[in-house]
C-alpha positions in Angstrom: 102.0 102.3 133.0 100.8 99.5 134.9 100.2 97.5 131.7 103.8 98.5 130.5 105.3 97.6 133.7 103.7 94.2 134.2 104.5 93.0 130.6 107.9 94.0 131.2 107.9 92.1 134.5 106.6 89.0 132.8 109.1 89.1 130.2 111.9 89.5 132.7 110.4 86.8 135.0 110.2 84.4 132.0 113.7 85.0 130.5 115.2 84.9 134.2 113.4 81.4 134.4 114.7 80.3 131.1 117.9 81.3 131.8 117.8 79.1 135.3 116.4 76.0 133.4 118.6 76.3 130.7 121.7 76.4 133.3 120.4 73.2 135.2 120.0 71.1 132.1 122.7 68.8 130.8 124.8 70.3 127.6 123.5 68.2 125.0 119.8 68.7 125.9 120.6 72.3 126.5 121.8 72.3 122.6 118.4 71.1 121.8 116.2 73.4 123.8 118.2 76.3 122.3 117.4 75.2 118.9 113.8 74.5 119.7 113.3 78.1 121.5 115.2 79.5 118.6 113.2 78.3 116.7 109.8 79.3 118.7 110.7 82.7 118.5 111.3 82.7 115.1 107.7 81.5 114.6 106.4 84.3 117.3 108.2 86.6 115.3 106.5 85.7 111.9 103.2 85.4 113.3 103.4 88.8 114.9 104.6 90.2 111.3 101.7 88.5 109.6 99.5 89.9 112.2 100.8 93.7 111.5 100.5 92.8 107.9 96.9 92.2 108.3 96.2 95.0 110.7 98.0 97.3 108.0 95.6 95.9 105.2 92.7 96.7 107.0 93.1 99.9 108.8 96.0 101.2 106.4 95.7 104.0 104.1 93.7 103.0 101.1 93.9 104.3 97.4 91.6 107.1 96.2 90.0 104.6 93.7 88.9 101.9 96.5 87.6 105.1 98.8 85.3 106.7 96.2 84.2 103.2 95.1 85.3 103.6 91.7 87.6 101.5 89.5 89.7 103.4 87.4 89.2 103.2 83.7 92.0 102.5 81.2 91.8 105.1 78.2 93.3 104.1 74.5 94.4 107.1 72.2 93.0 107.6 69.4 94.5 106.4 66.1 
């Protein structure tokens, strides 16, 4: 519970200080900062998604063939 609360407190603190920083900046600089911030948030979201895909690939459900260590063989019908 303390870990969750600590993370939420950190997120609120970052959001608050970012908001104050953007209020102080000049309009031209603010637009550039907002573009950089959006780009950074997209990059973070992409990395989290990639990490989630990696964890799913590593620990996710496996097919029966890979669990048993056998490769399914194709059968050809008799002519």
